[in-house]
C-alpha positions as CSV (number, residue, x, y, z in Angstrom):
1,M,-5.6,17.3,2.6
2,A,-6.1,15.3,-0.6
3,K,-8.6,12.5,-0.5
4,T,-7.3,9.0,-1.0
5,L,-8.4,7.4,-4.3
6,E,-6.7,4.0,-4.1
7,I,-4.1,2.1,-2.1
8,S,-2.5,-1.1,-3.5
9,I,0.1,-3.5,-2.3
10,R,2.6,-5.3,-4.5
11,C,3.3,-8.8,-3.4
12,L,6.9,-9.4,-2.5
13,H,6.7,-12.9,-4.0
14,C,4.7,-12.9,-7.2
15,K,4.9,-9.1,-7.8
16,Q,1.2,-8.8,-8.5
17,W,-0.8,-5.7,-7.3
18,F,-3.9,-6.0,-5.2
19,P,-6.1,-3.7,-3.0
20,S,-4.5,-2.9,0.4
21,P,-6.3,-4.1,3.6
22,I,-4.9,-0.9,5.2
23,F,-6.6,2.4,4.1
24,F,-6.1,6.0,4.9
25,S,-8.8,8.6,4.3
26,N,-6.3,11.3,3.1
27,S,-2.7,12.0,2.1
28,E,-1.9,13.7,5.4
29,S,-2.8,10.7,7.5
30,F,-0.8,8.4,5.1
31,D,2.2,10.7,5.2
32,T,2.3,10.8,9.0
33,S,1.7,7.1,9.5
34,T,4.4,4.6,10.4
35,L,3.7,1.2,8.9
36,F,6.0,-1.5,10.2
37,N,5.9,-5.3,10.3
38,N,2.4,-5.6,8.7
39,T,1.5,-8.6,6.7
40,T,-1.4,-9.8,4.5
41,D,-2.2,-12.8,2.3
42,C,-1.7,-12.2,-1.4
43,P,-4.9,-13.2,-3.3
44,H,-2.8,-14.2,-6.3
45,C,-0.1,-16.6,-4.9
46,K,-1.6,-17.1,-1.5
47,K,1.6,-16.4,0.3
48,V,2.0,-14.0,3.3
49,T,3.6,-10.7,2.1
50,G,4.6,-7.5,3.7
51,C,2.1,-4.7,3.8
52,N,4.2,-1.6,4.4
53,K,5.1,1.6,2.7
54,D,8.0,-0.1,0.9
55,N,5.5,-1.9,-1.4
56,F,2.6,0.5,-1.3
57,R,1.2,2.4,-4.3
58,A,-1.2,5.2,-3.2
59,K,-3.2,7.5,-5.4
60,F,-4.5,10.8,-4.0
61,E,-6.5,13.6,-5.5
62,D,-3.4,15.7,-5.8
63,G,-0.8,13.0,-6.7
64,G,0.6,9.7,-5.5
65,F,3.2,7.7,-3.6
66,L,5.2,4.7,-4.8
67,G,7.2,2.7,-2.3
68,T,10.9,1.9,-2.6
69,K,10.4,-1.9,-3.3
70,T,7.6,-1.5,-5.9
């Protein structure tokens, strides 16, 4: 299990990256999680944006993950 270094969200409106309000302690818990229908406020454009694996960028000690919409 690789330790999580950073998880970021890319706003679906303004396309800016910001720290995720959802955090996983390691890559295994991230890999096995199901994120669906989560939202958060973008600190840049102030709009509500999705907060799901589609627009996640996660960095782990042994690699990373980039969502399909990022």
